[in-house]
PyMOL Python script that loads the backbone (N, CA, C, O; Angstrom):
from pymol import cmd

cmd.read_pdbstr("""\
ATOM      1  N   MET A   1     -42.969  60.877  -9.510  1.00  0.00           N
ATOM      2  CA  MET A   1     -43.817  61.246 -10.470  1.00  0.00           C
ATOM      3  C   MET A   1     -43.504  63.017 -10.455  1.00  0.00           C
ATOM      4  O   MET A   1     -43.420  63.675  -9.418  1.00  0.00           O
ATOM      5  N   ILE A   2     -43.378  63.507 -11.687  1.00  0.00           N
ATOM      6  CA  ILE A   2     -42.883  64.679 -12.145  1.00  0.00           C
ATOM      7  C   ILE A   2     -44.469  65.484 -12.324  1.00  0.00           C
ATOM      8  O   ILE A   2     -45.332  65.098 -13.113  1.00  0.00           O
ATOM      9  N   LEU A   3     -44.594  66.589 -11.463  1.00  0.00           N
ATOM     10  CA  LEU A   3     -45.698  67.410 -11.504  1.00  0.00           C
ATOM     11  C   LEU A   3     -45.172  68.918 -11.826  1.00  0.00           C
ATOM     12  O   LEU A   3     -44.041  69.297 -11.524  1.00  0.00           O
ATOM     13  N   THR A   4     -46.194  69.768 -12.513  1.00  0.00           N
ATOM     14  CA  THR A   4     -45.905  70.975 -12.722  1.00  0.00           C
ATOM     15  C   THR A   4     -45.948  71.913 -11.341  1.00  0.00           C
ATOM     16  O   THR A   4     -46.407  71.463 -10.291  1.00  0.00           O
ATOM     17  N   PRO A   5     -45.529  72.986 -11.436  1.00  0.00           N
ATOM     18  CA  PRO A   5     -45.514  73.856 -10.008  1.00  0.00           C
ATOM     19  C   PRO A   5     -47.013  73.941  -9.884  1.00  0.00           C
ATOM     20  O   PRO A   5     -47.549  73.769  -8.789  1.00  0.00           O
ATOM     21  N   GLU A   6     -47.854  74.258 -11.204  1.00  0.00           N
ATOM     22  CA  GLU A   6     -49.388  74.451 -10.610  1.00  0.00           C
ATOM     23  C   GLU A   6     -50.143  73.002  -9.988  1.00  0.00           C
ATOM     24  O   GLU A   6     -50.925  72.983  -9.037  1.00  0.00           O
ATOM     25  N   GLN A   7     -49.796  72.092 -10.602  1.00  0.00           N
ATOM     26  CA  GLN A   7     -50.163  70.677 -10.010  1.00  0.00           C
ATOM     27  C   GLN A   7     -49.638  70.497  -8.505  1.00  0.00           C
ATOM     28  O   GLN A   7     -50.430  69.972  -7.723  1.00  0.00           O
ATOM     29  N   GLU A   8     -48.414  70.871  -8.039  1.00  0.00           N
ATOM     30  CA  GLU A   8     -47.980  71.126  -6.897  1.00  0.00           C
ATOM     31  C   GLU A   8     -48.646  71.675  -5.937  1.00  0.00           C
ATOM     32  O   GLU A   8     -48.692  71.361  -4.748  1.00  0.00           O
ATOM     33  N   MET A   9     -49.179  72.539  -6.521  1.00  0.00           N
ATOM     34  CA  MET A   9     -49.778  73.679  -5.529  1.00  0.00           C
ATOM     35  C   MET A   9     -51.172  73.122  -5.593  1.00  0.00           C
ATOM     36  O   MET A   9     -51.715  73.327  -4.507  1.00  0.00           O
ATOM     37  N   ILE A  10     -51.778  72.647  -6.232  1.00  0.00           N
ATOM     38  CA  ILE A  10     -53.129  72.116  -6.058  1.00  0.00           C
ATOM     39  C   ILE A  10     -52.998  70.832  -5.155  1.00  0.00           C
ATOM     40  O   ILE A  10     -53.882  70.643  -4.319  1.00  0.00           O
ATOM     41  N   ARG A  11     -52.135  70.088  -5.245  1.00  0.00           N
ATOM     42  CA  ARG A  11     -51.733  68.842  -4.372  1.00  0.00           C
ATOM     43  C   ARG A  11     -51.817  69.247  -3.065  1.00  0.00           C
ATOM     44  O   ARG A  11     -52.681  68.801  -2.309  1.00  0.00           O
ATOM     45  N   GLU A  12     -50.756  70.288  -2.635  1.00  0.00           N
ATOM     46  CA  GLU A  12     -50.586  70.530  -1.417  1.00  0.00           C
ATOM     47  C   GLU A  12     -51.899  71.431  -0.666  1.00  0.00           C
ATOM     48  O   GLU A  12     -52.393  71.128   0.420  1.00  0.00           O
ATOM     49  N   SER A  13     -52.230  72.349  -1.340  1.00  0.00           N
ATOM     50  CA  SER A  13     -53.598  73.193  -0.954  1.00  0.00           C
ATOM     51  C   SER A  13     -54.533  72.148  -0.465  1.00  0.00           C
ATOM     52  O   SER A  13     -54.842  71.965   0.712  1.00  0.00           O
ATOM     53  N   LEU A  14     -54.990  71.418  -1.599  1.00  0.00           N
ATOM     54  CA  LEU A  14     -56.146  70.222  -1.186  1.00  0.00           C
ATOM     55  C   LEU A  14     -55.676  69.229  -0.034  1.00  0.00           C
ATOM     56  O   LEU A  14     -56.441  68.919   0.880  1.00  0.00           O
ATOM     57  N   ARG A  15     -54.610  68.836  -0.113  1.00  0.00           N
ATOM     58  CA  ARG A  15     -54.058  68.040   1.122  1.00  0.00           C
ATOM     59  C   ARG A  15     -54.305  68.823   2.486  1.00  0.00           C
ATOM     60  O   ARG A  15     -54.818  68.265   3.455  1.00  0.00           O
ATOM     61  N   ALA A  16     -53.981  69.903   2.493  1.00  0.00           N
ATOM     62  CA  ALA A  16     -54.168  70.617   3.887  1.00  0.00           C
ATOM     63  C   ALA A  16     -55.671  70.800   4.111  1.00  0.00           C
ATOM     64  O   ALA A  16     -56.173  70.457   5.182  1.00  0.00           O
ATOM     65  N   PHE A  17     -56.422  71.348   3.096  1.00  0.00           N
ATOM     66  CA  PHE A  17     -57.693  71.203   3.200  1.00  0.00           C
ATOM     67  C   PHE A  17     -58.357  69.893   3.929  1.00  0.00           C
ATOM     68  O   PHE A  17     -58.966  69.814   4.996  1.00  0.00           O
ATOM     69  N   ALA A  18     -58.089  69.112   3.171  1.00  0.00           N
ATOM     70  CA  ALA A  18     -58.663  67.620   3.614  1.00  0.00           C
ATOM     71  C   ALA A  18     -58.319  67.135   4.942  1.00  0.00           C
ATOM     72  O   ALA A  18     -59.114  66.482   5.619  1.00  0.00           O
ATOM     73  N   GLN A  19     -56.801  67.534   5.437  1.00  0.00           N
ATOM     74  CA  GLN A  19     -56.338  67.441   6.609  1.00  0.00           C
ATOM     75  C   GLN A  19     -57.036  68.046   7.648  1.00  0.00           C
ATOM     76  O   GLN A  19     -57.150  67.454   8.721  1.00  0.00           O
ATOM     77  N   GLU A  20     -57.546  69.211   7.461  1.00  0.00           N
ATOM     78  CA  GLU A  20     -57.555  70.221   8.504  1.00  0.00           C
ATOM     79  C   GLU A  20     -59.253  70.004   8.558  1.00  0.00           C
ATOM     80  O   GLU A  20     -59.800  69.736   9.628  1.00  0.00           O
ATOM     81  N   ARG A  21     -60.010  70.146   7.310  1.00  0.00           N
ATOM     82  CA  ARG A  21     -61.230  70.490   7.481  1.00  0.00           C
ATOM     83  C   ARG A  21     -62.212  69.333   7.206  1.00  0.00           C
ATOM     84  O   ARG A  21     -63.400  69.484   7.491  1.00  0.00           O
ATOM     85  N   LEU A  22     -61.735  68.112   6.627  1.00  0.00           N
ATOM     86  CA  LEU A  22     -62.461  66.862   6.368  1.00  0.00           C
ATOM     87  C   LEU A  22     -62.127  66.063   7.166  1.00  0.00           C
ATOM     88  O   LEU A  22     -62.996  65.860   8.014  1.00  0.00           O
ATOM     89  N   ALA A  23     -60.975  65.338   7.318  1.00  0.00           N
ATOM     90  CA  ALA A  23     -60.458  64.494   7.923  1.00  0.00           C
ATOM     91  C   ALA A  23     -60.725  64.215   9.610  1.00  0.00           C
ATOM     92  O   ALA A  23     -60.800  63.095  10.115  1.00  0.00           O
ATOM     93  N   PRO A  24     -60.825  65.281  10.207  1.00  0.00           N
ATOM     94  CA  PRO A  24     -61.462  65.184  11.468  1.00  0.00           C
ATOM     95  C   PRO A  24     -63.008  64.752  11.542  1.00  0.00           C
ATOM     96  O   PRO A  24     -63.364  64.151  12.555  1.00  0.00           O
ATOM     97  N   PHE A  25     -63.815  64.979  10.679  1.00  0.00           N
ATOM     98  CA  PHE A  25     -65.100  64.517  10.692  1.00  0.00           C
ATOM     99  C   PHE A  25     -65.587  63.746   9.839  1.00  0.00           C
ATOM    100  O   PHE A  25     -66.780  63.745   9.535  1.00  0.00           O
ATOM    101  N   ALA A  26     -64.600  62.895   9.283  1.00  0.00           N
ATOM    102  CA  ALA A  26     -64.996  61.931   8.154  1.00  0.00           C
ATOM    103  C   ALA A  26     -65.686  60.752   8.441  1.00  0.00           C
ATOM    104  O   ALA A  26     -66.463  60.146   7.704  1.00  0.00           O
ATOM    105  N   GLY A  27     -65.239  60.407   9.887  1.00  0.00           N
ATOM    106  CA  GLY A  27     -65.768  59.423  10.478  1.00  0.00           C
ATOM    107  C   GLY A  27     -67.337  59.406  10.762  1.00  0.00           C
ATOM    108  O   GLY A  27     -68.138  58.550  10.388  1.00  0.00           O
ATOM    109  N   GLU A  28     -67.569  60.478  11.463  1.00  0.00           N
ATOM    110  CA  GLU A  28     -69.095  61.044  11.876  1.00  0.00           C
ATOM    111  C   GLU A  28     -69.913  61.158  10.532  1.00  0.00           C
ATOM    112  O   GLU A  28     -71.023  60.639  10.413  1.00  0.00           O
ATOM    113  N   TRP A  29     -69.348  61.808   9.615  1.00  0.00           N
ATOM    114  CA  TRP A  29     -69.935  61.983   8.442  1.00  0.00           C
ATOM    115  C   TRP A  29     -70.317  60.583   7.615  1.00  0.00           C
ATOM    116  O   TRP A  29     -71.342  60.409   6.957  1.00  0.00           O
ATOM    117  N   ASP A  30     -69.436  59.813   7.778  1.00  0.00           N
ATOM    118  CA  ASP A  30     -69.517  58.413   6.856  1.00  0.00           C
ATOM    119  C   ASP A  30     -70.809  57.593   8.070  1.00  0.00           C
ATOM    120  O   ASP A  30     -71.796  56.994   7.644  1.00  0.00           O
ATOM    121  N   ARG A  31     -70.590  57.707   9.109  1.00  0.00           N
ATOM    122  CA  ARG A  31     -71.794  57.174  10.114  1.00  0.00           C
ATOM    123  C   ARG A  31     -73.058  57.688   9.885  1.00  0.00           C
ATOM    124  O   ARG A  31     -74.112  57.069  10.039  1.00  0.00           O
ATOM    125  N   ASN A  32     -72.916  58.985   9.463  1.00  0.00           N
ATOM    126  CA  ASN A  32     -74.695  59.597   9.311  1.00  0.00           C
ATOM    127  C   ASN A  32     -74.955  59.754   7.875  1.00  0.00           C
ATOM    128  O   ASN A  32     -75.985  60.285   7.461  1.00  0.00           O
ATOM    129  N   HIS A  33     -73.850  59.206   6.964  1.00  0.00           N
ATOM    130  CA  HIS A  33     -74.166  59.063   5.578  1.00  0.00           C
ATOM    131  C   HIS A  33     -74.493  60.411   4.925  1.00  0.00           C
ATOM    132  O   HIS A  33     -75.342  60.623   4.059  1.00  0.00           O
ATOM    133  N   SER A  34     -73.565  61.376   5.571  1.00  0.00           N
ATOM    134  CA  SER A  34     -73.635  63.047   5.047  1.00  0.00           C
ATOM    135  C   SER A  34     -72.472  63.556   4.740  1.00  0.00           C
ATOM    136  O   SER A  34     -71.395  62.991   4.935  1.00  0.00           O
ATOM    137  N   PHE A  35     -72.653  64.803   4.176  1.00  0.00           N
ATOM    138  CA  PHE A  35     -71.297  65.552   4.015  1.00  0.00           C
ATOM    139  C   PHE A  35     -72.053  67.257   3.767  1.00  0.00           C
ATOM    140  O   PHE A  35     -72.911  67.727   3.019  1.00  0.00           O
ATOM    141  N   PRO A  36     -71.267  67.714   4.733  1.00  0.00           N
ATOM    142  CA  PRO A  36     -72.017  69.049   4.776  1.00  0.00           C
ATOM    143  C   PRO A  36     -71.875  70.043   3.418  1.00  0.00           C
ATOM    144  O   PRO A  36     -70.950  69.957   2.610  1.00  0.00           O
ATOM    145  N   ALA A  37     -72.844  70.877   3.353  1.00  0.00           N
ATOM    146  CA  ALA A  37     -72.867  71.823   2.237  1.00  0.00           C
ATOM    147  C   ALA A  37     -71.822  72.553   2.298  1.00  0.00           C
ATOM    148  O   ALA A  37     -71.116  72.606   1.291  1.00  0.00           O
ATOM    149  N   ASP A  38     -71.436  73.321   3.514  1.00  0.00           N
ATOM    150  CA  ASP A  38     -70.436  74.161   3.466  1.00  0.00           C
ATOM    151  C   ASP A  38     -68.855  73.764   3.130  1.00  0.00           C
ATOM    152  O   ASP A  38     -68.083  74.509   2.527  1.00  0.00           O
ATOM    153  N   ALA A  39     -68.491  72.289   3.700  1.00  0.00           N
ATOM    154  CA  ALA A  39     -67.374  71.910   3.046  1.00  0.00           C
ATOM    155  C   ALA A  39     -67.534  71.790   1.638  1.00  0.00           C
ATOM    156  O   ALA A  39     -66.597  72.135   0.919  1.00  0.00           O
ATOM    157  N   LEU A  40     -68.589  71.350   1.137  1.00  0.00           N
ATOM    158  CA  LEU A  40     -68.703  71.341  -0.308  1.00  0.00           C
ATOM    159  C   LEU A  40     -68.395  72.464  -1.087  1.00  0.00           C
ATOM    160  O   LEU A  40     -67.770  72.390  -2.145  1.00  0.00           O
ATOM    161  N   ARG A  41     -68.907  73.725  -0.486  1.00  0.00           N
ATOM    162  CA  ARG A  41     -68.616  74.824  -1.190  1.00  0.00           C
ATOM    163  C   ARG A  41     -67.454  75.370  -0.840  1.00  0.00           C
ATOM    164  O   ARG A  41     -67.001  76.168  -1.661  1.00  0.00           O
ATOM    165  N   GLU A  42     -66.764  75.167   0.233  1.00  0.00           N
ATOM    166  CA  GLU A  42     -65.246  75.440   0.262  1.00  0.00           C
ATOM    167  C   GLU A  42     -64.415  74.504  -0.692  1.00  0.00           C
ATOM    168  O   GLU A  42     -63.299  74.937  -0.978  1.00  0.00           O
ATOM    169  N   LEU A  43     -64.770  73.322  -1.215  1.00  0.00           N
ATOM    170  CA  LEU A  43     -64.098  72.627  -2.235  1.00  0.00           C
ATOM    171  C   LEU A  43     -64.272  73.449  -3.410  1.00  0.00           C
ATOM    172  O   LEU A  43     -63.274  73.567  -4.120  1.00  0.00           O
ATOM    173  N   GLY A  44     -65.149  73.942  -3.706  1.00  0.00           N
ATOM    174  CA  GLY A  44     -65.739  74.719  -4.834  1.00  0.00           C
ATOM    175  C   GLY A  44     -64.939  75.998  -4.939  1.00  0.00           C
ATOM    176  O   GLY A  44     -64.607  76.450  -6.035  1.00  0.00           O
ATOM    177  N   GLU A  45     -64.636  76.570  -3.803  1.00  0.00           N
ATOM    178  CA  GLU A  45     -64.008  77.962  -3.558  1.00  0.00           C
ATOM    179  C   GLU A  45     -62.243  77.752  -3.875  1.00  0.00           C
ATOM    180  O   GLU A  45     -61.428  78.582  -4.280  1.00  0.00           O
ATOM    181  N   LEU A  46     -62.061  76.272  -3.501  1.00  0.00           N
ATOM    182  CA  LEU A  46     -60.759  76.043  -3.842  1.00  0.00           C
ATOM    183  C   LEU A  46     -60.508  75.528  -5.149  1.00  0.00           C
ATOM    184  O   LEU A  46     -59.439  74.963  -5.378  1.00  0.00           O
ATOM    185  N   GLY A  47     -61.416  75.670  -6.067  1.00  0.00           N
ATOM    186  CA  GLY A  47     -61.411  75.136  -7.518  1.00  0.00           C
ATOM    187  C   GLY A  47     -61.303  73.711  -7.404  1.00  0.00           C
ATOM    188  O   GLY A  47     -60.648  73.193  -8.308  1.00  0.00           O
ATOM    189  N   ALA A  48     -61.754  72.966  -6.565  1.00  0.00           N
ATOM    190  CA  ALA A  48     -61.563  71.477  -6.939  1.00  0.00           C
ATOM    191  C   ALA A  48     -62.879  71.168  -7.805  1.00  0.00           C
ATOM    192  O   ALA A  48     -62.822  70.156  -8.503  1.00  0.00           O
ATOM    193  N   LEU A  49     -64.060  71.930  -7.835  1.00  0.00           N
ATOM    194  CA  LEU A  49     -65.084  71.321  -8.646  1.00  0.00           C
ATOM    195  C   LEU A  49     -65.247  71.794 -10.035  1.00  0.00           C
ATOM    196  O   LEU A  49     -64.968  72.979 -10.217  1.00  0.00           O
ATOM    197  N   GLY A  50     -65.607  71.167 -10.958  1.00  0.00           N
ATOM    198  CA  GLY A  50     -65.492  71.709 -12.314  1.00  0.00           C
ATOM    199  C   GLY A  50     -63.955  72.069 -13.042  1.00  0.00           C
ATOM    200  O   GLY A  50     -63.802  72.822 -14.003  1.00  0.00           O
ATOM    201  N   MET A  51     -63.027  71.428 -12.417  1.00  0.00           N
ATOM    202  CA  MET A  51     -61.685  71.924 -12.700  1.00  0.00           C
ATOM    203  C   MET A  51     -61.381  71.465 -14.365  1.00  0.00           C
ATOM    204  O   MET A  51     -60.620  72.172 -15.025  1.00  0.00           O
ATOM    205  N   VAL A  52     -61.938  70.412 -14.903  1.00  0.00           N
ATOM    206  CA  VAL A  52     -61.708  69.723 -16.088  1.00  0.00           C
ATOM    207  C   VAL A  52     -62.509  70.184 -17.048  1.00  0.00           C
ATOM    208  O   VAL A  52     -62.336  69.965 -18.247  1.00  0.00           O
ATOM    209  N   VAL A  53     -63.800  71.116 -16.364  1.00  0.00           N
ATOM    210  CA  VAL A  53     -64.600  71.594 -17.373  1.00  0.00           C
ATOM    211  C   VAL A  53     -63.849  72.710 -18.353  1.00  0.00           C
ATOM    212  O   VAL A  53     -62.970  73.389 -17.822  1.00  0.00           O
ATOM    213  N   PRO A  54     -64.157  72.938 -19.785  1.00  0.00           N
ATOM    214  CA  PRO A  54     -63.420  73.743 -20.209  1.00  0.00           C
ATOM    215  C   PRO A  54     -64.095  75.284 -19.768  1.00  0.00           C
ATOM    216  O   PRO A  54     -65.227  75.476 -19.322  1.00  0.00           O
ATOM    217  N   GLU A  55     -63.054  76.279 -20.035  1.00  0.00           N
ATOM    218  CA  GLU A  55     -63.314  77.784 -19.407  1.00  0.00           C
ATOM    219  C   GLU A  55     -64.533  78.281 -20.318  1.00  0.00           C
ATOM    220  O   GLU A  55     -65.274  79.138 -19.836  1.00  0.00           O
ATOM    221  N   GLN A  56     -64.783  77.804 -21.585  1.00  0.00           N
ATOM    222  CA  GLN A  56     -65.885  78.524 -22.192  1.00  0.00           C
ATOM    223  C   GLN A  56     -67.238  78.440 -21.477  1.00  0.00           C
ATOM    224  O   GLN A  56     -68.078  79.338 -21.541  1.00  0.00           O
ATOM    225  N   TRP A  57     -67.415  77.130 -20.691  1.00  0.00           N
ATOM    226  CA  TRP A  57     -68.615  76.618 -20.163  1.00  0.00           C
ATOM    227  C   TRP A  57     -68.416  76.656 -18.496  1.00  0.00           C
ATOM    228  O   TRP A  57     -69.073  75.931 -17.749  1.00  0.00           O
ATOM    229  N   GLY A  58     -67.311  77.706 -17.988  1.00  0.00           N
ATOM    230  CA  GLY A  58     -67.382  78.162 -16.886  1.00  0.00           C
ATOM    231  C   GLY A  58     -66.597  77.366 -16.014  1.00  0.00           C
ATOM    232  O   GLY A  58     -66.642  77.506 -14.792  1.00  0.00           O
ATOM    233  N   GLY A  59     -65.947  76.616 -16.536  1.00  0.00           N
ATOM    234  CA  GLY A  59     -64.869  75.389 -15.570  1.00  0.00           C
ATOM    235  C   GLY A  59     -63.458  76.353 -15.678  1.00  0.00           C
ATOM    236  O   GLY A  59     -63.286  77.471 -16.165  1.00  0.00           O
ATOM    237  N   ALA A  60     -62.512  75.379 -14.983  1.00  0.00           N
ATOM    238  CA  ALA A  60     -61.253  76.096 -15.227  1.00  0.00           C
ATOM    239  C   ALA A  60     -60.110  75.546 -16.195  1.00  0.00           C
ATOM    240  O   ALA A  60     -58.979  76.023 -16.283  1.00  0.00           O
ATOM    241  N   GLY A  61     -60.744  74.164 -17.095  1.00  0.00           N
ATOM    242  CA  GLY A  61     -59.931  73.948 -18.331  1.00  0.00           C
ATOM    243  C   GLY A  61     -58.650  73.470 -17.878  1.00  0.00           C
ATOM    244  O   GLY A  61     -57.628  73.778 -18.492  1.00  0.00           O
ATOM    245  N   MET A  62     -58.623  72.735 -16.845  1.00  0.00           N
ATOM    246  CA  MET A  62     -57.463  72.025 -16.405  1.00  0.00           C
ATOM    247  C   MET A  62     -57.332  70.683 -16.686  1.00  0.00           C
ATOM    248  O   MET A  62     -58.324  70.087 -17.105  1.00  0.00           O
ATOM    249  N   ASP A  63     -56.174  70.031 -16.514  1.00  0.00           N
ATOM    250  CA  ASP A  63     -56.109  68.598 -17.194  1.00  0.00           C
ATOM    251  C   ASP A  63     -56.201  67.604 -16.098  1.00  0.00           C
ATOM    252  O   ASP A  63     -55.919  67.942 -14.948  1.00  0.00           O
ATOM    253  N   TYR A  64     -56.549  66.497 -16.362  1.00  0.00           N
ATOM    254  CA  TYR A  64     -57.294  65.380 -15.785  1.00  0.00           C
ATOM    255  C   TYR A  64     -56.064  65.111 -14.564  1.00  0.00           C
ATOM    256  O   TYR A  64     -56.440  64.735 -13.454  1.00  0.00           O
ATOM    257  N   MET A  65     -54.904  65.279 -14.776  1.00  0.00           N
ATOM    258  CA  MET A  65     -53.741  64.972 -13.611  1.00  0.00           C
ATOM    259  C   MET A  65     -54.289  65.812 -12.624  1.00  0.00           C
ATOM    260  O   MET A  65     -54.443  65.242 -11.543  1.00  0.00           O
ATOM    261  N   SER A  66     -54.636  67.006 -12.664  1.00  0.00           N
ATOM    262  CA  SER A  66     -54.878  67.631 -11.549  1.00  0.00           C
ATOM    263  C   SER A  66     -56.039  67.304 -10.931  1.00  0.00           C
ATOM    264  O   SER A  66     -56.188  67.470  -9.721  1.00  0.00           O
ATOM    265  N   LEU A  67     -57.177  66.698 -11.891  1.00  0.00           N
ATOM    266  CA  LEU A  67     -58.225  66.124 -10.840  1.00  0.00           C
ATOM    267  C   LEU A  67     -57.982  64.965  -9.979  1.00  0.00           C
ATOM    268  O   LEU A  67     -58.370  64.697  -8.842  1.00  0.00           O
ATOM    269  N   VAL A  68     -57.026  64.169 -11.060  1.00  0.00           N
ATOM    270  CA  VAL A  68     -56.519  63.103 -10.037  1.00  0.00           C
ATOM    271  C   VAL A  68     -55.854  63.478  -8.853  1.00  0.00           C
ATOM    272  O   VAL A  68     -55.944  62.703  -7.900  1.00  0.00           O
ATOM    273  N   LEU A  69     -55.220  64.490  -8.732  1.00  0.00           N
ATOM    274  CA  LEU A  69     -54.324  64.994  -7.450  1.00  0.00           C
ATOM    275  C   LEU A  69     -55.704  65.250  -6.471  1.00  0.00           C
ATOM    276  O   LEU A  69     -55.789  64.641  -5.404  1.00  0.00           O
ATOM    277  N   VAL A  70     -56.685  66.112  -6.872  1.00  0.00           N
ATOM    278  CA  VAL A  70     -57.968  66.405  -5.960  1.00  0.00           C
ATOM    279  C   VAL A  70     -58.337  65.277  -5.431  1.00  0.00           C
ATOM    280  O   VAL A  70     -58.233  65.086  -4.219  1.00  0.00           O
ATOM    281  N   ILE A  71     -58.816  64.381  -6.260  1.00  0.00           N
ATOM    282  CA  ILE A  71     -59.413  63.212  -5.920  1.00  0.00           C
ATOM    283  C   ILE A  71     -58.406  62.388  -4.725  1.00  0.00           C
ATOM    284  O   ILE A  71     -58.853  62.134  -3.606  1.00  0.00           O
ATOM    285  N   GLU A  72     -57.296  62.099  -5.054  1.00  0.00           N
ATOM    286  CA  GLU A  72     -56.423  61.454  -4.233  1.00  0.00           C
ATOM    287  C   GLU A  72     -56.519  62.230  -2.863  1.00  0.00           C
ATOM    288  O   GLU A  72     -55.834  61.876  -1.903  1.00  0.00           O
TER     289      GLU A  72
END
""", "prot")
cmd.dss("prot")
cmd.show_as("cartoon", "prot")
cmd.util.cbc("prot")
cmd.orient("prot")
């Protein structure tokens, strides 16, 4: 798959975040049916939330392929 440099950066930064901040606790969160607000806040700070929302409405105005990379 050919990605733009920006998409590569998104993929790598979110992959690192998931491995370091989410994966070690995922089983516990799943068992407790919870997800901590601080992790959600960090995802927002990384730009993972609202990324396909147009800039005029406060989003990043990015493409859906970038969103797919975040979800992956």
